[in-house]
Biopython code that builds the backbone (N, CA, C, O; Angstrom):
import numpy as np
from Bio.PDB.StructureBuilder import StructureBuilder

atoms = [
    (1, "MET", "N", (60.294, -86.764, -1.825)),
    (1, "MET", "CA", (60.916, -87.553, -2.869)),
    (1, "MET", "C", (61.817, -88.609, -2.225)),
    (1, "MET", "O", (62.516, -88.313, -1.256)),
    (2, "ILE", "N", (61.808, -89.810, -2.742)),
    (2, "ILE", "CA", (62.598, -90.910, -2.213)),
    (2, "ILE", "C", (63.974, -90.895, -2.862)),
    (2, "ILE", "O", (64.069, -90.828, -4.088)),
    (3, "PRO", "N", (65.054, -90.955, -2.064)),
    (3, "PRO", "CA", (66.397, -91.033, -2.670)),
    (3, "PRO", "C", (66.545, -92.315, -3.473)),
    (3, "PRO", "O", (65.924, -93.330, -3.159)),
    (4, "ASN", "N", (67.372, -92.263, -4.511)),
    (4, "ASN", "CA", (67.537, -93.421, -5.399)),
    (4, "ASN", "C", (68.039, -94.660, -4.680)),
    (4, "ASN", "O", (67.655, -95.771, -5.044)),
    (5, "ASP", "N", (68.891, -94.503, -3.663)),
    (5, "ASP", "CA", (69.458, -95.678, -3.005)),
    (5, "ASP", "C", (68.463, -96.366, -2.069)),
    (5, "ASP", "O", (68.762, -97.443, -1.554)),
    (6, "HIS", "N", (67.290, -95.776, -1.836)),
    (6, "HIS", "CA", (66.283, -96.391, -0.989)),
    (6, "HIS", "C", (65.185, -97.091, -1.780)),
    (6, "HIS", "O", (64.272, -97.666, -1.189)),
    (7, "ILE", "N", (65.260, -97.051, -3.078)),
    (7, "ILE", "CA", (64.235, -97.708, -3.891)),
    (7, "ILE", "C", (64.572, -99.193, -3.992)),
    (7, "ILE", "O", (65.653, -99.545, -4.465)),
    (8, "PRO", "N", (63.678, -100.061, -3.561)),
    (8, "PRO", "CA", (63.969, -101.491, -3.656)),
    (8, "PRO", "C", (64.089, -101.944, -5.105)),
    (8, "PRO", "O", (63.574, -101.306, -6.023)),
    (9, "LYS", "N", (64.781, -103.058, -5.281)),
    (9, "LYS", "CA", (65.003, -103.568, -6.628)),
    (9, "LYS", "C", (63.685, -103.886, -7.324)),
    (9, "LYS", "O", (63.561, -103.680, -8.532)),
    (10, "ARG", "N", (62.714, -104.379, -6.593)),
    (10, "ARG", "CA", (61.440, -104.747, -7.214)),
    (10, "ARG", "C", (60.695, -103.535, -7.754)),
    (10, "ARG", "O", (59.792, -103.685, -8.576)),
    (11, "CYS", "N", (61.056, -102.336, -7.307)),
    (11, "CYS", "CA", (60.401, -101.119, -7.791)),
    (11, "CYS", "C", (61.253, -100.370, -8.806)),
    (11, "CYS", "O", (60.869, -99.292, -9.259)),
    (12, "SER", "N", (62.395, -100.922, -9.166)),
    (12, "SER", "CA", (63.292, -100.188, -10.052)),
    (12, "SER", "C", (62.767, -100.128, -11.480)),
    (12, "SER", "O", (63.160, -99.247, -12.245)),
    (13, "PHE", "N", (61.891, -101.047, -11.846)),
    (13, "PHE", "CA", (61.286, -101.005, -13.178)),
    (13, "PHE", "C", (59.782, -100.939, -13.004)),
    (13, "PHE", "O", (59.166, -101.868, -12.481)),
    (14, "LEU", "N", (59.211, -99.867, -13.433)),
    (14, "LEU", "CA", (57.791, -99.635, -13.246)),
    (14, "LEU", "C", (57.123, -99.535, -14.602)),
    (14, "LEU", "O", (57.477, -98.684, -15.418)),
    (15, "VAL", "N", (56.170, -100.397, -14.835)),
    (15, "VAL", "CA", (55.450, -100.365, -16.104)),
    (15, "VAL", "C", (54.239, -99.455, -15.937)),
    (15, "VAL", "O", (53.348, -99.726, -15.131)),
    (16, "VAL", "N", (54.221, -98.398, -16.694)),
    (16, "VAL", "CA", (53.111, -97.456, -16.629)),
    (16, "VAL", "C", (52.300, -97.628, -17.902)),
    (16, "VAL", "O", (52.649, -97.076, -18.946)),
    (17, "PHE", "N", (51.227, -98.387, -17.818)),
    (17, "PHE", "CA", (50.445, -98.668, -19.017)),
    (17, "PHE", "C", (49.516, -97.516, -19.352)),
    (17, "PHE", "O", (48.937, -97.496, -20.438)),
    (18, "GLN", "N", (49.355, -96.556, -18.451)),
    (18, "GLN", "CA", (48.506, -95.402, -18.715)),
    (18, "GLN", "C", (49.365, -94.174, -18.979)),
    (18, "GLN", "O", (48.990, -93.064, -18.602)),
    (19, "TYR", "N", (50.508, -94.361, -19.621)),
    (19, "TYR", "CA", (51.514, -93.299, -19.740)),
    (19, "TYR", "C", (50.943, -91.992, -20.277)),
    (19, "TYR", "O", (51.181, -90.940, -19.684)),
    (20, "ASN", "N", (50.210, -92.023, -21.359)),
    (20, "ASN", "CA", (49.690, -90.794, -21.946)),
    (20, "ASN", "C", (48.198, -90.588, -21.691)),
    (20, "ASN", "O", (47.559, -89.774, -22.357)),
    (21, "ASN", "N", (47.662, -91.304, -20.758)),
    (21, "ASN", "CA", (46.250, -91.142, -20.442)),
    (21, "ASN", "C", (46.126, -90.173, -19.270)),
    (21, "ASN", "O", (46.408, -90.536, -18.128)),
    (22, "TRP", "N", (45.709, -88.959, -19.548)),
    (22, "TRP", "CA", (45.647, -87.902, -18.536)),
    (22, "TRP", "C", (44.329, -87.911, -17.770)),
    (22, "TRP", "O", (44.124, -87.058, -16.907)),
    (23, "PHE", "N", (43.432, -88.845, -18.057)),
    (23, "PHE", "CA", (42.092, -88.768, -17.500)),
    (23, "PHE", "C", (41.773, -89.910, -16.544)),
    (23, "PHE", "O", (40.638, -90.012, -16.079)),
    (24, "THR", "N", (42.723, -90.758, -16.241)),
    (24, "THR", "CA", (42.444, -91.881, -15.350)),
    (24, "THR", "C", (43.448, -91.921, -14.213)),
    (24, "THR", "O", (44.526, -91.330, -14.278)),
    (25, "PHE", "N", (43.062, -92.630, -13.181)),
    (25, "PHE", "CA", (43.962, -92.848, -12.060)),
    (25, "PHE", "C", (44.675, -94.177, -12.256)),
    (25, "PHE", "O", (44.143, -95.084, -12.896)),
    (26, "SER", "N", (45.853, -94.288, -11.716)),
    (26, "SER", "CA", (46.642, -95.510, -11.854)),
    (26, "SER", "C", (46.257, -96.490, -10.751)),
    (26, "SER", "O", (45.361, -96.221, -9.951)),
    (27, "GLU", "N", (46.940, -97.620, -10.721)),
    (27, "GLU", "CA", (46.719, -98.611, -9.670)),
    (27, "GLU", "C", (47.526, -98.291, -8.421)),
    (27, "GLU", "O", (47.422, -99.010, -7.427)),
    (28, "PHE", "N", (48.327, -97.234, -8.445)),
    (28, "PHE", "CA", (49.214, -96.908, -7.341)),
    (28, "PHE", "C", (48.570, -95.888, -6.412)),
    (28, "PHE", "O", (47.780, -95.047, -6.841)),
    (29, "GLU", "N", (48.925, -95.980, -5.119)),
    (29, "GLU", "CA", (48.374, -95.080, -4.116)),
    (29, "GLU", "C", (49.488, -94.511, -3.255)),
    (29, "GLU", "O", (50.534, -95.134, -3.072)),
    (30, "GLU", "N", (49.247, -93.328, -2.733)),
    (30, "GLU", "CA", (50.160, -92.702, -1.781)),
    (30, "GLU", "C", (49.531, -92.851, -0.403)),
    (30, "GLU", "O", (48.457, -92.308, -0.142)),
    (31, "HIS", "N", (50.200, -93.586, 0.477)),
    (31, "HIS", "CA", (49.645, -93.885, 1.794)),
    (31, "HIS", "C", (50.012, -92.794, 2.790)),
    (31, "HIS", "O", (51.165, -92.371, 2.881)),
    (32, "HIS", "N", (49.007, -92.350, 3.532)),
    (32, "HIS", "CA", (49.195, -91.385, 4.609)),
    (32, "HIS", "C", (48.781, -92.050, 5.913)),
    (32, "HIS", "O", (48.369, -93.210, 5.918)),
    (33, "ALA", "N", (48.888, -91.332, 7.005)),
    (33, "ALA", "CA", (48.579, -91.907, 8.315)),
    (33, "ALA", "C", (47.141, -92.420, 8.401)),
    (33, "ALA", "O", (46.898, -93.492, 8.956)),
    (34, "ARG", "N", (46.193, -91.664, 7.858)),
    (34, "ARG", "CA", (44.785, -92.059, 7.993)),
    (34, "ARG", "C", (44.064, -92.260, 6.671)),
    (34, "ARG", "O", (42.861, -92.523, 6.656)),
    (35, "SER", "N", (44.766, -92.143, 5.586)),
    (35, "SER", "CA", (44.080, -92.268, 4.296)),
    (35, "SER", "C", (45.047, -92.716, 3.206)),
    (35, "SER", "O", (46.261, -92.766, 3.407)),
    (36, "CYS", "N", (44.484, -93.035, 2.063)),
    (36, "CYS", "CA", (45.260, -93.364, 0.866)),
    (36, "CYS", "C", (44.791, -92.453, -0.260)),
    (36, "CYS", "O", (43.595, -92.333, -0.526)),
    (37, "ARG", "N", (45.747, -91.819, -0.911)),
    (37, "ARG", "CA", (45.411, -90.939, -2.025)),
    (37, "ARG", "C", (45.754, -91.649, -3.325)),
    (37, "ARG", "O", (46.909, -92.026, -3.522)),
    (38, "PRO", "N", (44.776, -91.846, -4.230)),
    (38, "PRO", "CA", (45.104, -92.449, -5.531)),
    (38, "PRO", "C", (46.011, -91.528, -6.330)),
    (38, "PRO", "O", (45.839, -90.310, -6.315)),
    (39, "ILE", "N", (46.968, -92.107, -7.021)),
    (39, "ILE", "CA", (47.918, -91.328, -7.816)),
    (39, "ILE", "C", (47.413, -91.246, -9.247)),
    (39, "ILE", "O", (47.155, -92.265, -9.887)),
    (40, "HIS", "N", (47.276, -90.040, -9.733)),
    (40, "HIS", "CA", (46.780, -89.804, -11.087)),
    (40, "HIS", "C", (47.830, -90.233, -12.106)),
    (40, "HIS", "O", (49.028, -90.151, -11.831)),
    (41, "ALA", "N", (47.401, -90.684, -13.261)),
    (41, "ALA", "CA", (48.323, -91.167, -14.296)),
    (41, "ALA", "C", (49.298, -90.085, -14.742)),
    (41, "ALA", "O", (50.442, -90.399, -15.069)),
    (42, "ARG", "N", (48.883, -88.823, -14.764)),
    (42, "ARG", "CA", (49.790, -87.764, -15.213)),
    (42, "ARG", "C", (50.942, -87.558, -14.235)),
    (42, "ARG", "O", (52.002, -87.076, -14.634)),
    (43, "GLU", "N", (50.757, -87.915, -12.953)),
    (43, "GLU", "CA", (51.835, -87.797, -11.979)),
    (43, "GLU", "C", (52.919, -88.844, -12.215)),
    (43, "GLU", "O", (54.090, -88.598, -11.926)),
    (44, "LEU", "N", (52.543, -89.996, -12.731)),
    (44, "LEU", "CA", (53.518, -91.056, -12.972)),
    (44, "LEU", "C", (54.459, -90.705, -14.111)),
    (44, "LEU", "O", (55.587, -91.197, -14.152)),
    (45, "THR", "N", (54.023, -89.876, -15.020)),
    (45, "THR", "CA", (54.877, -89.535, -16.153)),
    (45, "THR", "C", (56.000, -88.597, -15.765)),
    (45, "THR", "O", (56.970, -88.457, -16.509)),
    (46, "THR", "N", (55.887, -87.946, -14.606)),
    (46, "THR", "CA", (56.910, -86.985, -14.203)),
    (46, "THR", "C", (57.816, -87.518, -13.104)),
    (46, "THR", "O", (58.688, -86.792, -12.626)),
    (47, "VAL", "N", (57.633, -88.768, -12.692)),
    (47, "VAL", "CA", (58.476, -89.336, -11.638)),
    (47, "VAL", "C", (59.902, -89.485, -12.146)),
    (47, "VAL", "O", (60.132, -90.005, -13.238)),
    (48, "ASN", "N", (60.854, -89.024, -11.346)),
    (48, "ASN", "CA", (62.268, -89.112, -11.729)),
    (48, "ASN", "C", (63.065, -89.659, -10.554)),
    (48, "ASN", "O", (64.051, -89.053, -10.136)),
    (49, "ALA", "N", (62.645, -90.799, -10.022)),
    (49, "ALA", "CA", (63.302, -91.363, -8.851)),
    (49, "ALA", "C", (63.780, -92.783, -9.097)),
    (49, "ALA", "O", (63.917, -93.564, -8.155)),
    (50, "PHE", "N", (64.034, -93.124, -10.349)),
    (50, "PHE", "CA", (64.444, -94.487, -10.663)),
    (50, "PHE", "C", (65.953, -94.639, -10.576)),
    (50, "PHE", "O", (66.702, -93.726, -10.922)),
    (51, "ARG", "N", (66.388, -95.794, -10.113)),
    (51, "ARG", "CA", (67.821, -96.060, -10.102)),
    (51, "ARG", "C", (68.261, -96.448, -11.505)),
    (51, "ARG", "O", (67.434, -96.636, -12.397)),
    (52, "SER", "N", (69.543, -96.562, -11.687)),
    (52, "SER", "CA", (70.087, -96.929, -12.987)),
    (52, "SER", "C", (69.554, -98.293, -13.418)),
    (52, "SER", "O", (69.395, -99.190, -12.591)),
    (53, "MET", "N", (69.279, -98.447, -14.708)),
    (53, "MET", "CA", (68.764, -99.709, -15.226)),
    (53, "MET", "C", (69.848, -100.516, -15.926)),
    (53, "MET", "O", (69.543, -101.342, -16.786)),
    (54, "MET", "N", (71.089, -100.292, -15.576)),
    (54, "MET", "CA", (72.197, -101.021, -16.184)),
    (54, "MET", "C", (72.385, -102.351, -15.452)),
    (54, "MET", "O", (73.328, -102.502, -14.675)),
    (55, "HIS", "N", (71.508, -103.296, -15.692)),
    (55, "HIS", "CA", (71.564, -104.594, -15.033)),
    (55, "HIS", "C", (71.246, -105.680, -16.048)),
    (55, "HIS", "O", (70.548, -105.440, -17.034)),
    (56, "ASP", "N", (71.769, -106.887, -15.794)),
    (56, "ASP", "CA", (71.552, -108.003, -16.708)),
    (56, "ASP", "C", (70.282, -108.788, -16.393)),
    (56, "ASP", "O", (69.849, -109.606, -17.204)),
    (57, "ASP", "N", (69.684, -108.554, -15.237)),
    (57, "ASP", "CA", (68.563, -109.390, -14.824)),
    (57, "ASP", "C", (67.204, -108.772, -15.125)),
    (57, "ASP", "O", (66.204, -109.171, -14.529)),
    (58, "MET", "N", (67.149, -107.812, -16.033)),
    (58, "MET", "CA", (65.854, -107.231, -16.372)),
    (58, "MET", "C", (65.792, -106.861, -17.843)),
    (58, "MET", "O", (66.809, -106.564, -18.470)),
    (59, "MET", "N", (64.603, -106.882, -18.372)),
    (59, "MET", "CA", (64.358, -106.454, -19.742)),
    (59, "MET", "C", (63.536, -105.180, -19.669)),
    (59, "MET", "O", (62.524, -105.133, -18.970)),
    (60, "VAL", "N", (63.951, -104.167, -20.368)),
    (60, "VAL", "CA", (63.301, -102.866, -20.281)),
    (60, "VAL", "C", (62.675, -102.515, -21.614)),
    (60, "VAL", "O", (63.317, -102.649, -22.656)),
    (61, "GLY", "N", (61.448, -102.074, -21.595)),
    (61, "GLY", "CA", (60.776, -101.606, -22.800)),
    (61, "GLY", "C", (59.602, -100.730, -22.415)),
    (61, "GLY", "O", (59.096, -100.824, -21.296)),
    (62, "ALA", "N", (59.171, -99.897, -23.310)),
    (62, "ALA", "CA", (58.032, -99.018, -23.039)),
    (62, "ALA", "C", (57.202, -98.897, -24.301)),
    (62, "ALA", "O", (57.727, -98.965, -25.413)),
    (63, "PHE", "N", (55.907, -98.720, -24.123)),
    (63, "PHE", "CA", (55.028, -98.579, -25.280)),
    (63, "PHE", "C", (53.925, -97.596, -24.948)),
    (63, "PHE", "O", (53.357, -97.644, -23.857)),
    (64, "SER", "N", (53.620, -96.721, -25.862)),
    (64, "SER", "CA", (52.555, -95.744, -25.677)),
    (64, "SER", "C", (51.432, -96.053, -26.657)),
    (64, "SER", "O", (51.642, -96.017, -27.869)),
    (65, "TYR", "N", (50.248, -96.357, -26.149)),
    (65, "TYR", "CA", (49.116, -96.665, -27.019)),
    (65, "TYR", "C", (48.592, -95.429, -27.731)),
    (65, "TYR", "O", (48.021, -95.542, -28.816)),
    (66, "SER", "N", (48.774, -94.245, -27.142)),
    (66, "SER", "CA", (48.231, -93.044, -27.772)),
    (66, "SER", "C", (49.008, -92.651, -29.020)),
    (66, "SER", "O", (48.449, -92.058, -29.943)),
    (67, "THR", "N", (50.293, -92.979, -29.052)),
    (67, "THR", "CA", (51.097, -92.645, -30.231)),
    (67, "THR", "C", (51.476, -93.875, -31.030)),
    (67, "THR", "O", (52.022, -93.761, -32.128)),
    (68, "ALA", "N", (51.188, -95.071, -30.480)),
    (68, "ALA", "CA", (51.525, -96.345, -31.125)),
    (68, "ALA", "C", (53.003, -96.416, -31.466)),
    (68, "ALA", "O", (53.384, -96.891, -32.537)),
    (69, "VAL", "N", (53.826, -95.944, -30.553)),
    (69, "VAL", "CA", (55.276, -95.962, -30.752)),
    (69, "VAL", "C", (55.904, -96.722, -29.595)),
    (69, "VAL", "O", (55.655, -96.410, -28.431)),
    (70, "GLY", "N", (56.715, -97.712, -29.915)),
    (70, "GLY", "CA", (57.425, -98.456, -28.891)),
    (70, "GLY", "C", (58.849, -97.960, -28.750)),
    (70, "GLY", "O", (59.417, -97.401, -29.688)),
    (71, "LYS", "N", (59.420, -98.163, -27.584)),
    (71, "LYS", "CA", (60.815, -97.791, -27.354)),
    (71, "LYS", "C", (61.557, -99.015, -26.838)),
    (71, "LYS", "O", (61.095, -99.693, -25.919)),
    (72, "LEU", "N", (62.688, -99.286, -27.425)),
    (72, "LEU", "CA", (63.513, -100.394, -26.991)),
    (72, "LEU", "C", (64.483, -99.917, -25.925)),
    (72, "LEU", "O", (64.523, -98.732, -25.594)),
    (73, "ARG", "N", (65.264, -100.845, -25.390)),
    (73, "ARG", "CA", (66.224, -100.489, -24.345)),
    (73, "ARG", "C", (67.143, -99.367, -24.769)),
    (73, "ARG", "O", (67.427, -98.472, -23.974)),
    (74, "LYS", "N", (67.616, -99.392, -26.007)),
    (74, "LYS", "CA", (68.586, -98.394, -26.448)),
    (74, "LYS", "C", (67.988, -96.998, -26.534)),
    (74, "LYS", "O", (68.726, -96.013, -26.537)),
    (75, "ASP", "N", (66.660, -96.895, -26.605)),
    (75, "ASP", "CA", (66.000, -95.597, -26.702)),
    (75, "ASP", "C", (65.673, -94.986, -25.347)),
    (75, "ASP", "O", (65.344, -93.803, -25.265)),
    (76, "LEU", "N", (65.760, -95.781, -24.280)),
    (76, "LEU", "CA", (65.431, -95.283, -22.956)),
    (76, "LEU", "C", (66.691, -94.763, -22.274)),
    (76, "LEU", "O", (67.782, -95.268, -22.541)),
    (77, "PRO", "N", (66.566, -93.763, -21.398)),
    (77, "PRO", "CA", (67.752, -93.175, -20.768)),
    (77, "PRO", "C", (68.429, -94.133, -19.799)),
    (77, "PRO", "O", (67.760, -94.849, -19.054)),
    (78, "ASP", "N", (69.759, -94.144, -19.811)),
    (78, "ASP", "CA", (70.578, -94.907, -18.867)),
    (78, "ASP", "C", (70.273, -96.402, -18.885)),
    (78, "ASP", "O", (70.259, -97.051, -17.839)),
    (79, "VAL", "N", (70.033, -96.936, -20.063)),
    (79, "VAL", "CA", (69.759, -98.356, -20.210)),
    (79, "VAL", "C", (70.781, -98.937, -21.174)),
    (79, "VAL", "O", (71.002, -98.397, -22.258)),
    (80, "GLY", "N", (71.403, -100.043, -20.772)),
    (80, "GLY", "CA", (72.433, -100.650, -21.598)),
    (80, "GLY", "C", (71.884, -101.314, -22.841)),
    (80, "GLY", "O", (70.676, -101.499, -22.982)),
    (81, "MET", "N", (72.779, -101.668, -23.737)),
    (81, "MET", "CA", (72.384, -102.307, -24.992)),
    (81, "MET", "C", (71.971, -103.751, -24.737)),
    (81, "MET", "O", (72.603, -104.458, -23.952)),
    (82, "LEU", "N", (70.915, -104.178, -25.401)),
    (82, "LEU", "CA", (70.458, -105.555, -25.294)),
    (82, "LEU", "C", (71.387, -106.487, -26.062)),
    (82, "LEU", "O", (71.702, -107.582, -25.595)),
    (83, "HIS", "N", (71.817, -106.057, -27.222)),
    (83, "HIS", "CA", (72.765, -106.812, -28.019)),
    (83, "HIS", "C", (73.567, -105.825, -28.846)),
    (83, "HIS", "O", (73.100, -104.714, -29.097)),
    (84, "PRO", "N", (74.758, -106.201, -29.272)),
    (84, "PRO", "CA", (75.551, -105.263, -30.090)),
    (84, "PRO", "C", (74.875, -104.995, -31.429)),
    (84, "PRO", "O", (74.216, -105.867, -31.994)),
    (85, "MET", "N", (75.048, -103.796, -31.915)),
    (85, "MET", "CA", (74.462, -103.435, -33.204)),
    (85, "MET", "C", (75.228, -104.146, -34.321)),
    (85, "MET", "O", (76.447, -104.013, -34.420)),
    (86, "LEU", "N", (74.521, -104.893, -35.152)),
    (86, "LEU", "CA", (75.122, -105.616, -36.262)),
    (86, "LEU", "C", (74.573, -105.055, -37.565)),
    (86, "LEU", "O", (73.416, -104.642, -37.638)),
    (87, "VAL", "N", (75.399, -105.046, -38.571)),
    (87, "VAL", "CA", (74.967, -104.564, -39.878)),
    (87, "VAL", "C", (74.032, -105.599, -40.492)),
    (87, "VAL", "O", (74.358, -106.785, -40.539)),
    (88, "ARG", "N", (72.877, -105.151, -40.961)),
    (88, "ARG", "CA", (71.927, -106.071, -41.582)),
    (88, "ARG", "C", (72.361, -106.391, -43.005)),
    (88, "ARG", "O", (72.988, -105.572, -43.677)),
    (89, "ASN", "N", (72.024, -107.578, -43.447)),
    (89, "ASN", "CA", (72.315, -108.042, -44.804)),
    (89, "ASN", "C", (73.803, -108.011, -45.122)),
    (89, "ASN", "O", (74.199, -107.738, -46.255)),
    (90, "SER", "N", (74.615, -108.289, -44.127)),
    (90, "SER", "CA", (76.056, -108.324, -44.382)),
    (90, "SER", "C", (76.450, -109.728, -44.845)),
    (90, "SER", "O", (75.836, -110.718, -44.446)),
    (91, "LEU", "N", (77.448, -109.800, -45.664)),
    (91, "LEU", "CA", (77.925, -111.066, -46.218)),
    (91, "LEU", "C", (79.058, -111.586, -45.347)),
    (91, "LEU", "O", (80.067, -110.910, -45.148)),
    (92, "VAL", "N", (78.877, -112.792, -44.835)),
    (92, "VAL", "CA", (79.893, -113.409, -43.995)),
    (92, "VAL", "C", (80.391, -114.651, -44.710)),
    (92, "VAL", "O", (79.609, -115.552, -45.014)),
    (93, "ILE", "N", (81.695, -114.706, -44.983)),
    (93, "ILE", "CA", (82.297, -115.861, -45.651)),
    (93, "ILE", "C", (83.135, -116.600, -44.626)),
    (93, "ILE", "O", (84.022, -116.031, -43.990)),
    (94, "VAL", "N", (82.831, -117.895, -44.479)),
    (94, "VAL", "CA", (83.560, -118.699, -43.494)),
    (94, "VAL", "C", (84.435, -119.694, -44.209)),
    (94, "VAL", "O", (85.138, -120.474, -43.566)),
]
sb = StructureBuilder()
sb.init_structure("model")
sb.init_model(0)
sb.init_chain("A")
sb.init_seg("    ")
for serial, (resi, resn, name, xyz) in enumerate(atoms, 1):
    if name == "N":
        sb.init_residue(resn, " ", resi, " ")
    sb.init_atom(name, np.array(xyz, "f"), 0.0, 1.0, " ", f" {name:<3s}", serial, name[0])
structure = sb.get_structure()
């Protein structure tokens, strides 16, 4: 397992488009001395080596095609708010 402080910034946000697809391999590989092992999609769902996503220079979102449910930044763990929560249909008098 890679420690969190060794993960480069470019790898801190990983889009897994095969999140709930248990029957395909991903585009990622695990490199060994003499071979490369393809990483199965189900292995990507259990990875827990991401650094904190509390940064202003990235947009975070996730979507699962199998459940057709999207998650915004506020629904993902350790992710800051994109904008403050405002009451809808509120009356503002200036």
